C-alpha positions in Angstrom: -11.6 16.4 -11.6 -8.3 18.1 -10.8 -5.4 15.9 -9.8 -2.5 17.1 -7.7 0.7 16.7 -9.5 4.3 16.4 -8.4 7.5 17.3 -10.4 10.0 14.4 -10.8 13.5 14.3 -12.0 15.4 11.6 -14.0 19.0 10.8 -13.1 19.5 9.7 -16.8 18.4 13.1 -18.1 19.6 15.9 -15.8 17.5 19.0 -15.9 14.5 17.2 -17.5 11.4 17.5 -15.3 8.1 15.7 -15.6 4.8 16.0 -13.8 3.1 12.9 -12.4 0.1 12.1 -10.2 1.1 13.1 -6.6 -0.9 10.4 -4.8 0.5 7.5 -6.8 4.0 9.0 -6.5 3.7 9.2 -2.7 2.4 5.7 -2.3 5.1 4.3 -4.6 7.9 6.4 -3.0 6.9 5.1 0.5 6.9 1.5 -0.7 10.2 1.8 -2.6 12.0 3.3 0.4 10.5 0.4 2.5 11.8 -2.4 0.3 15.2 -1.0 -0.6 17.9 -1.9 2.0 20.1 0.9 3.5 23.0 -1.4 4.2 24.5 -4.4 2.4 23.7 -5.6 -1.0 21.0 -3.6 -2.8 18.2 -5.1 -4.9 18.5 -5.9 -8.6 15.9 -4.5 -11.0 14.0 -7.8 -11.0 14.1 -8.1 -7.2 12.9 -4.5 -6.8 9.9 -5.0 -9.2 8.8 -8.3 -7.5 9.0 -6.6 -4.1 7.0 -3.6 -5.3 4.3 -5.8 -6.8 3.8 -7.3 -3.4 3.7 -3.8 -1.7 1.5 -1.9 -4.1 -2.3 -2.3 -4.5 -3.3 -4.1 -7.7 -6.5 -2.0 -7.7 -4.5 1.3 -7.7 -1.7 0.0 -9.9 -3.3 -2.5 -12.4 -1.3 -4.6 -14.9 2.2 -3.4 -15.6 1.8 0.1 -14.1 3.6 -1.1 -10.9 6.8 -1.4 -12.9 6.3 2.0 -14.6 5.7 3.8 -11.3 8.6 2.0 -9.6 11.0 3.1 -12.3 9.7 6.7 -12.3 10.2 7.0 -8.5 13.5 5.1 -8.5 15.0 7.5 -11.1 13.6 10.5 -9.2 15.0 9.4 -5.9 18.3 8.6 -7.5 18.5 12.1 -9.0 17.8 13.5 -5.6 20.5 11.4 -4.0 18.2 9.3 -1.8 18.9 6.1 -3.8 22.2 4.9 -5.3 23.2 2.3 -7.8 25.8 -0.1 -6.5 28.5 -0.9 -9.1 28.7 -4.2 -10.9 26.5 -6.5 -12.8 23.6 -6.9 -12.4 23.0 -3.3 -11.2 21.6 -3.0 -7.7 19.9 -0.2 -5.9 19.9 0.8 -2.2 18.9 3.7 0.0 21.6 6.2 1.0 
């Protein structure tokens, strides 16, 4: 079985590219853009993960894979300028 792949970036490692499952990436990307606010305070890492667990299928993302996929997509969208970190502690993320 051949799976479609998508290339992702990582804001913490500029120029480093990885390939991941395209269908899981697309589902996670849509969910993350849905839960992250565009205005106001962003979500903390914990808030983001809780929201994503509610929005992603446990059948498609069993166990802790929800967290892994959320982080992969968050770092990719951040590298592409679609998501930004708000300053301060704890870190918060929002859409641009």
